[in-house]
C-alpha positions in Angstrom: 29.4 -66.6 19.9 27.9 -64.0 17.2 27.4 -60.5 18.6 25.1 -57.9 17.5 23.4 -55.0 18.7 19.7 -54.3 18.5 17.8 -51.1 18.9 14.7 -52.9 19.9 13.7 -55.5 22.3 11.1 -56.7 19.7 13.7 -57.8 17.5 14.1 -61.0 20.1 11.5 -63.4 20.8 9.8 -63.0 24.3 10.6 -66.8 24.9 14.3 -66.5 24.0 14.8 -63.4 26.0 13.2 -64.7 29.3 14.9 -68.2 28.9 18.2 -66.0 30.0 16.6 -63.3 32.0 15.2 -65.6 34.6 12.3 -64.3 37.1 13.3 -60.7 37.8 10.2 -58.8 36.5 12.1 -55.9 35.3 14.2 -58.0 32.9 11.2 -59.7 31.6 10.8 -59.2 27.9 7.1 -57.6 28.6 8.2 -55.0 30.7 11.1 -53.8 28.7 8.8 -53.9 25.4 6.1 -51.8 27.4 8.9 -49.2 27.9 9.6 -48.9 24.1 5.9 -49.2 23.0 5.1 -46.2 25.2 8.0 -44.2 24.8 9.7 -44.4 28.2 12.6 -45.3 26.3 13.7 -44.5 22.7 12.1 -41.5 21.0 12.8 -38.4 22.9 13.2 -40.2 26.3 17.0 -40.0 26.4 17.0 -43.7 26.6 18.4 -45.3 23.3 18.1 -48.9 23.4 21.2 -50.9 22.4 20.4 -54.4 23.3 23.4 -56.7 23.1 22.3 -60.2 21.8 24.8 -63.3 21.5 23.6 -66.1 19.2 25.2 -69.6 18.5 23.8 -71.4 15.5 20.7 -69.1 15.4 20.0 -69.6 19.1 20.0 -66.7 21.7 22.7 -67.6 24.4 23.6 -64.2 25.6 21.8 -60.8 26.1 22.7 -57.6 27.7 20.0 -54.6 28.4 22.3 -51.6 27.3 20.9 -48.0 26.5 22.6 -44.9 25.2 21.9 -42.3 27.7 21.9 -38.3 26.9 20.8 -37.5 30.7 21.3 -39.0 34.2 17.8 -39.3 35.0 16.0 -42.6 35.9 19.6 -44.5 36.9 19.5 -44.1 40.6 23.2 -44.2 40.7 24.0 -40.6 40.7 26.7 -39.1 38.4 25.5 -35.6 38.3 28.9 -34.3 39.8 30.8 -36.1 36.9 28.7 -34.5 34.3 29.4 -31.1 35.5 33.2 -31.5 35.7 33.2 -32.7 32.0 31.0 -29.5 31.2 33.4 -27.2 33.1 36.3 -28.7 30.9 34.5 -28.1 27.7 34.1 -31.9 27.2 30.8 -33.9 26.1 29.8 -36.4 29.1 26.8 -37.3 27.1 26.0 -39.8 25.4 27.3 -42.6 27.7 26.4 -46.1 27.7 24.6 -47.8 30.6 23.8 -51.4 31.4 20.4 -51.2 33.5 16.8 -52.0 33.7 15.4 -48.3 33.2 14.0 -46.4 35.9 14.5 -49.2 38.3 16.9 -49.4 41.2 16.6 -53.0 41.4 19.9 -55.7 41.8 19.8 -58.4 39.5 21.9 -60.2 36.7 23.3 -57.9 33.9 25.2 -60.2 31.8 22.4 -62.8 30.6 23.7 -65.9 29.9 22.4 -69.3 28.9 25.0 -70.8 31.0 25.7 -68.4 34.1 28.7 -70.5 35.1 30.9 -69.5 32.0 33.4 -66.9 32.6 34.9 -66.9 29.3 31.4 -65.9 27.7 31.1 -63.4 30.3 34.4 -61.9 29.4 33.7 -61.8 25.8 30.6 -59.8 26.3 32.5 -57.2 28.6 35.2 -56.9 26.1 32.7 -56.3 23.2 31.0 -53.8 25.1 34.2 -51.6 25.9 35.1 -52.0 22.4 31.7 -50.7 21.5 31.9 -47.7 23.8 35.3 -46.8 22.4 34.6 -47.2 18.8 31.3 -44.9 19.4 33.6 -42.5 21.4 31.5 -42.6 24.4 32.4 -40.6 27.5 32.0 -43.7 29.7 30.0 -47.1 30.7 28.1 -47.5 33.8 26.9 -51.1 34.7 24.1 -50.4 37.6 22.5 -52.8 40.4 24.7 -55.6 39.8 24.2 -58.8 41.6 27.5 -60.4 43.2 28.6 -62.7 40.2 28.5 -59.9 37.4 30.0 -57.4 40.0 32.9 -59.8 40.2 33.4 -60.3 36.4 33.3 -56.7 35.7 36.0 -56.4 38.5 38.1 -58.9 36.6 38.1 -56.2 33.6 39.0 -53.5 36.1 36.1 -51.5 36.0 35.7 -49.2 39.1 33.4 -50.0 42.1 31.0 -47.8 43.3 28.4 -48.9 46.3 25.2 -47.2 47.7 22.5 -48.3 50.5 19.4 -49.4 50.1 16.8 -50.6 52.8 15.3 -54.1 52.3 13.2 -56.0 54.6 13.7 -59.8 55.5 11.3 -62.5 56.2 12.9 -64.2 58.9 10.1 -67.0 58.4 7.4 -65.5 60.0 3.7 -66.6 60.1 2.0 -63.6 60.6 2.3 -59.8 60.7 2.5 -60.0 64.6 5.1 -62.4 64.6 7.3 -59.7 62.8 6.0 -57.2 65.3 7.1 -59.4 68.1 10.6 -59.2 67.3 10.5 -55.3 67.4 11.4 -53.5 70.5 8.6 -52.1 72.4 8.5 -48.5 71.2 8.9 -49.6 67.6 6.3 -52.1 67.8 3.8 -49.7 69.4 4.5 -47.1 66.8 3.9 -49.3 63.8 0.7 -50.4 65.6 -0.4 -46.7 66.1 0.4 -46.0 62.6 -1.9 -48.3 61.3 -4.5 -47.7 63.8 -4.3 -43.9 62.2 -5.4 -45.1 58.7 -8.4 -47.1 60.1 -9.5 -44.4 62.5 -9.6 -42.0 59.5 -11.9 -44.4 57.9 -9.9 -45.5 55.3 -9.9 -49.2 53.8 -7.2 -51.0 52.0 -7.4 -53.9 49.6 -4.9 -55.7 47.5 -5.8 -56.3 43.7 -4.1 -58.9 41.7 -2.5 -57.7 38.4 -5.1 -59.7 36.3 -8.2 -58.2 38.0 -7.3 -54.6 37.6 -9.6 -52.6 35.8 -9.0 -49.8 33.1 -10.4 -47.6 35.5 -8.6 -48.5 38.3 -5.4 -48.3 36.2 -6.5 -44.7 35.3 -7.1 -43.8 38.9 -3.6 -45.3 39.9 -2.0 -43.2 37.0 -3.7 -40.0 38.5 -2.1 -40.6 41.9 1.1 -41.6 40.4 1.4 -38.6 38.1 -0.2 -36.0 40.8 2.8 -37.4 43.1 5.5 -36.9 40.6 4.3 -33.2 39.7 4.4 -32.5 43.5 8.1 -33.0 43.5 8.7 -31.1 40.3 8.9 -34.0 38.0 6.9 -35.5 35.3 6.2 -39.2 35.0 8.1 -41.0 32.2 5.2 -43.5 31.9 1.8 -43.4 30.6 -1.5 -44.9 31.9 -1.4 -47.2 28.6 2.1 -48.4 30.0 0.8 -49.5 33.3 -2.2 -51.2 31.5 0.2 -53.0 29.0 2.2 -54.5 32.1 -1.0 -55.3 33.6 -2.1 -57.6 30.6 1.3 -58.9 29.9 2.5 -59.2 33.4 -0.5 -59.7 35.5 0.9 -62.7 37.7 3.9 -60.7 38.6 2.3 -57.4 40.0 -0.3 -56.5 42.3 -1.8 -53.3 43.4 -2.5 -51.7 46.9 -5.5 -49.5 46.9 -6.8 -47.3 49.7 -10.2 -46.1 49.9 -11.9 -43.4 51.6 -15.8 -44.3 51.4 -16.5 -44.9 47.9 -13.5 -43.0 46.4 -10.0 -44.2 45.5 -7.1 -42.1 47.0 -4.1 -43.6 47.1 -2.4 -46.6 45.5 0.9 -48.5 45.3 2.1 -50.8 42.6 4.2 -54.0 43.4 6.2 -56.4 41.3 7.3 -60.1 42.3 10.1 -62.6 41.4 10.0 -66.0 43.0 11.3 -64.9 46.1 11.3 -61.0 46.1 8.7 -58.2 46.4 9.7 -54.8 44.8 7.6 -51.9 45.8 7.9 -49.6 42.8 5.3 -46.9 42.1 3.2 -45.1 44.6 0.5 -42.1 44.5 -1.9 -40.1 46.3 -4.3 -37.2 45.9 -4.6 -36.3 49.4 -2.4 -36.6 52.5 -3.5 -38.8 55.5 -1.7 -39.6 58.1 0.5 -42.6 58.0 -1.1 -43.9 55.0 2.1 -43.8 52.8 3.4 -46.5 55.4 0.3 -48.7 55.4 0.0 -48.9 51.6 3.6 -48.9 50.7 5.1 -50.8 53.5 2.9 -52.6 56.1 0.6 -54.1 53.4 3.5 -55.5 51.3 5.4 -57.1 54.4 2.1 -58.6 55.2 2.0 -59.8 51.5 5.4 -61.1 51.8 4.6 -63.1 55.1 1.4 -64.4 53.6 2.9 -65.7 50.2 6.1 -66.6 51.8 8.4 -64.1 49.8 11.8 -63.8 51.5 12.8 -60.4 51.1 11.0 -57.0 50.4 12.8 -54.1 48.4 10.8 -50.6 48.7 12.9 -49.0 46.5 15.9 -46.6 46.7 16.9 -44.4 49.6 14.6 -43.5 52.8 16.2 -43.8 56.3 12.9 -43.7 57.6 12.6 -47.5 56.7 15.3 -48.3 59.1 13.0 -48.2 62.2 10.2 -49.7 60.4 12.6 -53.1 60.2 14.2 -52.5 56.8 18.2 -53.4 57.0 20.7 -51.2 55.3 21.7 -53.1 52.2 24.8 -52.4 49.9 24.0 -52.3 46.2 26.9 -52.2 43.5 27.7 -50.8 40.4 30.8 -50.6 38.0 32.0 -48.0 35.7 34.6 -47.3 32.9 35.8 -43.6 32.2 37.4 -43.2 28.8 39.4 -40.1 29.5 42.3 -41.1 31.6 42.7 -37.8 34.0 39.2 -38.1 34.7 39.2 -41.6 35.1 42.0 -40.9 38.0 40.0 -38.3 39.6 36.7 -40.2 39.6 38.6 -43.0 41.1 40.0 -41.0 43.8 36.4 -39.7 44.7 34.8 -43.0 44.6 37.3 -44.6 47.0 36.4 -41.9 49.6 32.7 -42.8 49.1 33.5 -46.4 49.7 35.3 -45.5 53.1 32.4 -43.3 53.9 29.8 -46.0 53.0 31.1 -48.4 55.4 31.1 -46.3 58.7 27.7 -45.0 57.6 26.2 -48.5 57.3 27.8 -49.5 60.5 26.0 -46.5 62.3 22.7 -47.2 60.7 22.7 -50.7 61.9 22.4 -49.5 65.4 19.2 -48.1 65.0 17.5 -51.0 63.6 14.3 -51.7 65.6 14.5 -55.1 66.5 15.2 -56.7 70.2 18.8 -57.4 70.2 18.4 -61.0 70.2 16.7 -60.9 66.9 18.9 -58.3 65.1 
């Protein structure tokens, strides 16, 4: 296998890349190229693409989505304390090397192999990546939101493990939204019904738009909501309206938008992505605050969509313990890390070990608050 690094996804044909990437929408060539085309990565974004490509006789047989990072934003596996420790000791933490889907805390494969069952090819990729990080004198390597197979393969190369919690909804073969509600304890069932009724009583209607049916004006409205919500939290969106319009054109079968209207005026929207069996809630925004509207647009309509289309899982994004009482299970996410500096490596490993112990206790506590009837949880 001949290995090389490219600084643009457009150096690879979409069909060749997608053959390795599978149906995860955030590994799709169209998604990654749209990030580049609209400067969400590259340029001055702090995400410099370094795609690892493996060829055999000119056929792409391996790939890894890698980026040089000049900050820690948009990763959702937080290492700000590590960076501050480096700074206090007069050492450079950035740039670092990150293997991830940018701005997207979604578990998936990271070592994209034509033969996913080839451990030797995976080991060859990992050795090349570690050699590259060392040769470029990078502080560290971070492999984020790993599926179980890649987590095990990176463990075999002694990369330290780190875990966190997300909240995922699971479809237990429901035929209708009311079947889901029927599995909840009475007070939780009543709470969800009350939240949904409050949206209706406010005179708000909610519709679902398939990606290919979303007009440019509707994308503009969505971006207005999305960017305004970012600004409320003191941040600027890394995306542009044109980015969203591009993925609407190129990924229309894998996206849909939930839009809320007050009369003739759109007031809020959420954008969702799909793989073959999973729904991913990603971007949300609103101009005005309405009681329970976020839950209706971001959660309940998405759950209903999963049931109608027989999707097995709904991942509604990072963090958010409020999801627990709405039927989302605490779920472990995995990352692996390599730290070049031996003393920092030992100190960080010790801190991460304490994190792991606390995580297990925390998840056990969270599970006690699931809203399901005891026989259903």
